[in-house]
C-alpha positions as CSV (number, residue, x, y, z in Angstrom):
1,M,0.0,0.0,0.0
2,S,1.3,3.4,-0.9
3,A,1.8,6.2,1.6
4,I,0.0,9.5,1.3
5,G,0.4,12.6,3.5
6,G,-0.8,16.1,3.5
7,I,-0.6,19.5,5.3
8,L,-3.4,22.1,5.1
9,N,-3.1,25.4,6.9
10,F,-6.6,26.4,7.8
11,D,-5.4,29.8,9.0
12,G,-4.5,30.9,5.5
13,K,-0.7,31.0,6.2
14,P,1.5,29.8,3.4
15,L,2.7,26.2,3.6
16,E,6.3,25.8,4.8
17,I,7.7,23.6,2.1
18,D,10.3,22.1,4.5
19,D,7.4,20.7,6.6
20,L,6.0,18.9,3.6
21,I,9.5,17.6,2.6
22,N,10.0,16.3,6.2
23,L,6.7,14.5,6.0
24,W,7.6,13.0,2.6
25,Q,10.9,11.8,4.0
26,L,9.2,10.2,7.1
27,L,7.0,8.1,4.7
28,Q,10.0,6.8,2.8
29,D,9.9,3.3,4.3
30,R,6.1,3.0,3.5
31,G,6.5,3.6,-0.2
32,P,9.8,2.3,-1.8
33,D,8.7,3.0,-5.4
34,G,9.3,6.8,-5.5
35,G,6.8,9.6,-5.4
36,D,6.9,13.4,-5.0
37,I,5.3,16.4,-3.4
38,A,2.9,19.1,-4.7
39,C,1.7,22.4,-3.2
40,D,-1.5,24.2,-4.1
41,G,-0.1,27.7,-3.4
42,R,-2.8,28.4,-0.9
43,G,-1.5,26.8,2.3
44,G,-1.8,23.2,1.4
45,G,0.3,20.4,0.0
46,V,0.4,16.6,-0.4
47,C,3.1,14.0,-0.6
48,Y,3.1,10.5,-2.1
49,R,5.3,7.5,-1.7
50,G,4.5,4.7,-4.1
51,F,4.2,1.0,-3.6
52,H,3.2,-0.3,-7.1
53,I,0.6,-3.1,-7.3
54,T,-0.7,-2.8,-10.8
55,S,1.0,-2.7,-14.2
56,E,-0.3,0.9,-14.7
57,S,1.0,2.1,-11.4
58,H,4.6,1.5,-12.5
59,V,4.3,4.5,-14.9
60,E,2.2,6.8,-12.8
61,I,3.3,10.1,-11.5
62,Q,1.9,11.2,-8.2
63,P,0.8,13.6,-7.0
64,Q,-1.1,14.4,-10.2
65,V,-1.5,18.1,-11.0
66,A,-4.2,19.2,-13.4
67,S,-3.8,22.1,-15.8
68,D,-6.2,24.1,-13.5
69,G,-4.0,23.5,-10.5
70,R,-6.1,20.9,-8.7
71,I,-4.0,18.1,-7.1
72,M,-4.9,14.5,-6.5
73,V,-3.1,11.5,-5.0
74,G,-4.5,8.1,-4.5
75,D,-3.8,4.4,-3.9
76,L,-6.4,3.0,-6.1
77,R,-7.3,0.4,-8.7
78,L,-10.1,1.0,-11.2
79,D,-12.0,-1.9,-12.7
80,N,-14.0,0.2,-15.1
81,R,-11.0,1.6,-17.0
82,A,-12.4,1.1,-20.5
83,E,-15.7,2.9,-19.6
84,L,-13.9,5.8,-18.0
85,L,-11.5,6.2,-20.9
86,S,-14.4,6.6,-23.3
87,Q,-16.1,9.1,-21.1
88,L,-13.0,11.2,-20.1
89,R,-10.8,11.5,-23.3
90,E,-11.3,15.3,-23.4
91,F,-9.9,15.7,-19.8
92,L,-6.8,13.5,-20.3
93,K,-3.4,15.1,-20.9
94,H,-2.3,12.5,-23.5
95,D,-3.8,9.8,-25.7
96,S,-2.0,6.6,-24.6
97,T,-2.7,3.1,-23.7
98,E,-0.7,3.7,-20.5
99,I,-3.1,6.2,-18.8
100,T,-2.9,5.5,-15.1
101,D,-5.7,5.1,-12.6
102,I,-4.8,8.3,-10.9
103,E,-5.0,10.2,-14.2
104,L,-8.5,8.8,-14.7
105,A,-9.6,9.7,-11.2
106,L,-8.3,13.3,-11.7
107,A,-10.1,13.6,-15.1
108,A,-13.3,12.2,-13.4
109,H,-13.0,15.0,-10.8
110,Q,-12.6,17.6,-13.5
111,K,-15.7,16.3,-15.3
112,W,-18.1,15.4,-12.5
113,G,-16.8,17.5,-9.5
114,E,-17.5,16.2,-6.0
115,S,-19.7,13.4,-7.4
116,F,-16.8,11.8,-9.2
117,P,-16.4,8.8,-6.8
118,S,-19.7,7.4,-7.8
119,H,-18.4,7.1,-11.4
120,L,-15.2,5.1,-10.4
């Protein structure tokens, strides 16, 4: 199972990037397959340490950052990939057979907003 962490400053103060880096480093033993951090520029950030379990997860990049700045991380496996691919083409960054589950989840959020989990 991959490791996911995050920091959100509810007081509106900017995120201290060193705090997020420290959290990411603390999760190193939980996710041996790489990962990264991403900040939203508004006092929040997430970090991801991968532990790959599907063939698609070996090529995924997390956290995923959409062109509009929204950030998503997840440790997921989607069983309705073909259906989602046909519904979400316009929201995907590339047209490849190696589109990852996290890319599909982010595209679903872009299309359906907060109701996106019901489509996964």
